[in-house]
N, C-alpha and C positions, 0 to 999 in steps of 0.2 A: 640700727636694727639689722640683724642678719636674716636673709632669706635663703634657705638651702633648697635648691631645686635638683631633683633627680629624674633621670630618664631610664626606662627599663622595658625591654621587650619581654613581657612576662610569660608569653606562650601559654595562655589560658589563665585569666585572673581568678576564676572560681576554683580551678585545680590547685592554685598556689596562693590562695588567700592568706594562709597562715604564714607563709614566707614573706608576703607583703607586709603583714603586721609586724613581724619580727624585724624586718629591715627598717621600716619606718621608725620603730622604737629605738633600735640600736644606732641608727645613723642620724636621728634627729631631723628627719625630712619634713619640710614645710609644704612643699609642692611636689607631687609625684606625677610624672607624665608616663603613661603606659601605652604600649603598642601590643598588637596581637592579643587583645582581650578575649576574643572568640565568644562573644555573647551579645544578644540583643540588649538594648537599654533596660528593658523590664526585667532582665535576668541578672543585671549587674548587682554584686553584693553590697548594696548601699549601707545596710546596717553595720557590716563589718568595718567599712571605712569611717562611719560615724564613731564606732567604738575605738578606733585607733587614732581619733582626733583629726581626721581629714573629712569633715562633713560637707564641704563645698565641692560640687562635682560638675564637670562638663563631660558629657558622654556622647559618643558617636559609635554606636554598636553595630555589629553585624556578625552573623554566624560564619563559621568557616575559619579562614586564616587571617581575618582582618579585625577591625575594631580598635578604637583608640579612646583614651580617657585622660582627664586631668583631675586630680584630687588635691584639695588644698585645706590648710588650717585656716586660712584667711579668706574673706569673701572674694568672689570672682565678679569681674565685669566683662561684658562682651568684647570680643576682639573681631577684627575683620575676618570674614569668611572667605577662605581661599578656594578657588576652583582649580584643583590640581590633578584630579584623577579622571581620566577620560572614560573609565569603566564604571564610574559611580561607586567605587568601593569606599568603605569607611576608613580612610587612611590619613586624615588630618583633622585636628581640632585646635582651636585657639582660645585663650582667655587673657584677661588683664588682671594682674595681682599687684596691688600697691603701686600702680603706675607703670609696671613692667609688662609689656606684651610677651606672652609665651605661646609659641606655636609648636606643636609636636607633630611629627611626620612619621608615617610608616611607608617608606619607599618600596615599591614592588621589588621582589627578589630578582626576577628576571629570567627564571628558568636556567637551563643548562647550556644552551647554544648561544654564544655571544655574537649573533648576527641578526639584526632587526628585520632583514628581508626573509629569513627562514624561521624566526622565532617571534611570534606576536608578543610573548611575555617580555622579551628583551626590548622590543620596540616600545612597549608600554612603559617600561622602566625609564628609558631614555626620554620619553615624552613627559613623564612625571618630573624628572630632573629639570628638563627644559622649562616646564611651567613654573616651577619654583624659582628658577633663575630669572624669568621674565617678571614674575611678581615682585621679587626683591629688587630688581633693577629699577623698578618704578618707585621704590620707597625713598623717603628722606632718611639718611643715615643717622640723624641726630636723636630721634626718639629711642628709648631703650627697648630693644627687642632681643629675645632669646629664642633661637631656632634649635629645637631639640628632636631627638628621636632615633629610630633605627633607619639610617639612610641606605643600608645595604651596600655600601661601598667603603672599602678600606683605601683611603686616599693617598697614603705615602708608602715608600719602600719599606719603612720600619713599622708599618701598621699591618704587616702580613708576615707569616713565618718564613716565607721564601718569595721574594719579589720576582725572581726569575721564573719559578714554576707557576706562580699565581697569575702571571700576565696572560695566560691562556684560559683562566678560570673566571667565570662570572663573579663579580664583586671587586675585581682588580684588573680588568682588561683596559688597554689604552683608551678606548672610547669612553669608558666609564670614568677613568681618571681625568680625562679632559672635561667631561661633563660636570663632575663635582668640583673641579677647579674653577670652572666658569661660575658655578653656583656660589661658591664661597666668595669669589671676586665681585659678584653682583652687588654686594653691599659692604664689601671689604670686611667680612666677618672675621673675628678672632676665634681660632680653634682652641678652646679653653683647656681641654685635657692634654692636648699636645703641647700647649704653652707650659703647663705644669710639669710635664715630663718631656723635656726637649729632645729633639733628634741628637744622636742616632739611637737612643734607647728604644727598644722594642716596646710596643704598647698595644694590648689587645682587649677586647670586650666580649668576644664570642669564641667559644670552643665547641667543636663538633661533639655530639653525643656518641659518635663511633669510638672515640678514644676511651679506654677503660680508666686511664689516669690522665686527665687533661693537663695536669701540671708536668707530668713526666714527658709526654709527647710535645706539649706546648705548641701545637700547630694552630695558633690563634689568628684572629682577624679583628681589626678595630672597625666595627660597623656602627657603633652607637655614639652619637655626637651631641655636643653642646657648643653652639656657635653664638657669639655675642656681637651685636651691631656696634659700630664705633661709639654710639651714644650710651651703650651699656658696659662695654669692656672695662673702662676704668673702675667701675663699681665692683668688679670681680677680683681686683688686685689690691693688696695691702702692702705697698712698697716693694712688690716683687711680682712674680708671675701669678696667674689666676689660681685661686684655691679650688682646684678641681681634682677629682680622683675617680679611678675605676675601683669599684668594690668587688674585687675578684674573689674574695673569700666566700661571698654568697654563692659562687659557682660550685663550692664544695658541699653545700647543704644537700640534704636528702631530696632526691627527685627534683633537681633544680631546672630552671630555664637554661637553655644553652647560651643565653646572654647574661652578662653581669650588669648590675646597675652602674650608672655613672652620675656623679653629682658635682655641683658647683655652688659656692657661696656668693651671694650678692649683698653688698652693703646698701641699705636703704637709708634715706634721710629720715630723721625723726626717731 
């Protein structure tokens, strides 16, 4: 059995519900992890998700820039609740689907000044990444775990349009690169999209709204991630690298999110 899991910073689920339905249908998504839903749980478009075949929901809503959700074709079981956000924002939610734990994160963007002493938002971001690292460091690597979401960090030189210029810009500063490297090493996670598109190829999942033609300027960042624990990574491979991809054509749709969805296929027993 194949389980196709996608992550997408939707930048308002109600505004883009038609795009969600189109993507789910065209991409054959079984589990959709959303960030920046921008609505309370009672405002979430439940009926629309039922209509698109994803009736099983785990919601953690909040107005403003936050809110996360997981929608699934298959029934959900509870997952460990992670204490990651010191500000109490709705930035993470987890479920178990067919024995696979899926945790989705919306890491704080961090503001504009990459100095935790001067910028509380940047300090919050580093604290969030530290808490994820500590949580994962305490885990057993053998159970299947997929860590997904908008991590708001582009971790590699080829995950940004210009490594040299971006080193001074929040999302790719040295302190963030060190923090996300520690986070990935905490459970020896496999970076599935990068495994599918090896270095030195450029790989992005986000493009600024400021560019009139995002493909022409192509000043992208890879902020959206799918990481597999050692106990899950083999199930994402079929005699080769992980079957993961960035659905960048979605970024071409009318009034898109600035993020493109990213998906991976997981082989389940039975």
